[in-house]
N, C-alpha and C positions, 0 to 999 in steps of 0.2 A: 427202107430201111426202118429201126428199132428208134423210138423218140427217143431223145436225149432226156436225163432226169428233169432239165430244168423244164422242156417244154412239157412234160408230164408234169409239173408239178403248176405251170401256168395253167394249164388247160382242166384242170381238179376245179370242182362245183362248191363255193360255201364252205370251204372248210374254217371250221370255229376255234378260237382261242383253245376253249376246255380240251381239243384234242392235241391242237399242241403241244399242251402241258402234259399229257400222256405220255410224250414219245421224250421229254428231258426227263419225266418221273422214271421212265427205263432206263435212260442212259445215266441218270445220277445214281441209279439201285445197283446197274449191273447185268440187271434181268426181270421179264415180266414176272413171274412169282416174287421177286424181292420190291419190286414198283407195286404192285397188288395188295403187298403188305403196307405197304407204307401207306396207299391209299385209303385202306380201311376194305378193301372189295377183293373180289375171288381170279384167283389167276384167269380162270375162263372168261366171267365177265369181263374182265381187263381185254383180255385178248380178242373178243369178239368186237369190242370198241374198235381196237387196234385194226381191224379186219374190214370197219364199215370206213375208216380212215382210207385203207388203200384202196377200197372200190371208189371215193371221192377222186384222190390221188389218181387212179388208173395201174396202180403198179405197186409189190412189194415194198413193204418199209424194214421189216424183219428179217435178219439172214435167216433161210431155211435148215442149214447145216452151219452153224457157227463154226470156222476155226479161227479163232481169236477175234473174231466181227460180232459185234450185235446187228448193226445195221446193213442194208443194202447199200449199194452206190445213191440210188434215190432216196433212200431214209438219212444217211449221211448228210445228204442238201438239204433235205428239208428239216432235219435237225440244228441244222447248222443257221439256219434263219430262226427256226423257234427258238432258240436260247438268246439271240438278240432280242424277238419281239415281244417273249414273254415278259422280260425283267422291263422293259420300257413300258408296257403296258401296265404292270400290277403297279410302277412311278406316277403316272400318268394317272389312276384309277385314286390311288391314294393321294396326289395333289387335289384331285378334284373333289375328294372329300371332305381333305381339310378348309378348303376354298368355301364350298359352298353349304347350304345347309341341306341334311339331305332329305328328298322328295319323300313323301308318305310313300309305303308298300305296297304295293299291289300283290294278292292272292289270286291264282286263276285255278279254277276249280275245272273239271270237265266231269259231267256223267252219262250215263245209260238212263230209259225213264225208267225211276224207280219211285216205289211213294218214301223214300229214306232219304230222299234228294233234300227238301227242307230241313231236316238234320243234319245231314252233312254239312250244308252252309251255316247253320246254328254253330255247330260245333267250332269250325274250324274259325268263325268268327270271334267267339266266344275265348280263343286260346292265343290270338291274335288281336287284340285293341288296338284300335287305330288305323289298321289297314283296312284299304278297298278290296272289295272283291267283284271278280269276274268269273262270270259261270256261262259253261259251254253245255249245254243240254239236248238231248234226242239224237244225237250223232251213233254211230255204231261204235259197238265197243274197240274193233279195230281200227277207225281212225281218230278215235281218241288217243289209243296206246302208242300209236304214229305220232299225234301231236305232243305228246309228252316228249317223246324221242326228239324231234327237234324242235324242246323248250319251250312250248307255246303253253302250256300247262305247266304246273305247280302238282296237283292232285287228281288223280282222276279214280270215278269210281265204276268200275268196268265189269266184266265177265271172265272169268276163269283162263276161256279159251283163247284170248285175245292178247293175254301176257305171256303165253308159256314160251314162245319162242321167241320171246323180245328182252333185251339185256334192261327190263326194268325191277326194282324193285318190289313184291308185292306181298299183301297178308290177307288172307280169307278172311270177309263178315258175316257172311249167310249162306246157306243152300237154300234155294229158289226151287218151287215147281211151278210149272204151269196151275193156273187154276182154268175153272169154267165156271162162266156167270149162265146163272140159269135166272130166266125173267120169272117171273110171279106167274102162277097159274099155268106153267109149261106140262107136258105130260109125264117127264121124266120124273115129276118130282123135284125135291132135293134130299138126294139119299146119302148116307153117311160116307160113303166113301164110292170112288170115281177110277176107272179105269178104261186105257182107251178102247175094252171090248165093251165096256157101256155105252160108249159112244154112239156105236155099230147102227146105221140105220135113222140117225137124228140130224138135222141139219145144223151147221156147226159153221160158226166164222172166225177161218183161222188169218193171220199175219202175213201177208206175202212173205217168199223166203228172203226174198233179199232185205225187206225190215230186220225179220226175225229167225235166225240161222236155224233156231229149235224145231219149225217147224217142220225141215228135211227128217230130223230125230222122231217129231211125232207120226209123221205119214209112214217111216217104218215100223213103228210100234202099230200104228195101224193095222198094216200089212202083217206083220209079225201073229196078231192077235185074229186075225183073219176078218178083222172090221170093216164096214164098207160104210164110214158115215157120209150124211149128201155134204160136200166141201164148197163153200166160197170164201174168196178171199176179199182180204183190207189191206191200204199201203199205209196205214198209221194205227198208233193203238185206238186213237180216239174215233176212227172212221170204222173198226172193228167193235165196238164198244156200241156207239150210237145204231151202228147195223144190226149187233144183237138184239139190242134192246129195243127200236123202232117195227124190226120185223119179229118180235117174238120168238129168238130162237135161241142156242148154245154157242159162245163165245170162248175161246179158247185162248189166252192170253198170261204174258207174267202176271203178276198180283198189279191190279191194275193203280195208275196214279192218281185216279177221279170215279171210285166206282158209280156204276150205273145206279139210280134209285128203282126200290121193287126186285133189287137184284140179289139172289143167294152167290155165294161162292164157295165152291169146293176145290179143293188140291188137287191135280190128277196123281193118281198113284202110279207112277211110272218114272224108273231110275233115271230109263234112257234121255228123258227129257227134261232132269231136273239143272240146275246152273249154278255156278259157286259168285255170288258177287266180291270181289275185291278192290283193295283199293290199294293204287299201285300209284309207284313214284320213282324218279331216277336217283340212284346212288347218292348226286352230291345235288338232290330236290331239296329246299327251304323249310319242308315242312313234316321232314324226316322224323323231328322230336317230337310230335304231337300224335303221329300217326297211332299210336298205342290207345291211347286213350279215347280219339275219335271213332277208332274201331270198336274199343267198349261198347260206347256209345251207340254206336250204329246197329252193332247186335244185337242192343237190348230193342232197339226201338223197332227192326225189321219185324223179330217174334212179337211185339207186341201187337204191331200191324197187322199181322198175317192171321193173330189170332185175334181179333178184331173183326178180320174181313170174314173168317169161314164160320162166325156166331150163325 
């Protein structure tokens, strides 16, 4: 026998207040499209967030074919509770803010490994004086994107592939190539231009595919070029850089956060292995207003660092 609507709601996991506010907004506006306009987002993004809530609850909330009804039976029941809970919580929050000194804000930043992370921290700090900063670095872009969606982060410096299919706001910062680290005295020399074909027969250190998704694209590029480099793998950027430097062989990574001494770096000219750095946030995130200036500063810093790296 099918679960009753109240049973479905009780078994839903971790429904958040802001998700309940979405239902209230749809009810007040009369449609998803009108609610999206009122919330300053698109109907597609609002519908995606409601579908996520439906998956958590375990049942459809919006009527598939409205016949004068906007919500399903489960949706109506959840809305009934939401219209009671949301105003009560808002009143409680207002009273708490009025009765207590507001604690210092904390800004939570997440970033993939990139040499412009220090600049990101600086720019956010300059535009939010007095706020504390918490930084998560070194995790995959996909993990950080999920942390943004769980409201564990306020801003992320990620790669574009991680945000395309997620309901996040984002802007591009820079196109980032893979670079080849060439130890001093290497037989390859320091050519002006490098392609996957130029690495055929060379000993190269790559990051493991689980750490660097672009490694898969690079292996495909080697195959397309008929190149047969002698490959070994490392499980972190630092391990790859140290291995290449210590063994005197080529290292293929993203622009390193800590370049090795006596090593020249050249971009790998291969569009398939390029990636796009992006700033990402949720549409109701607290840092949306400062994103344009932070983005401009990061774009300039990335270009300067890349020029300095490959000279």
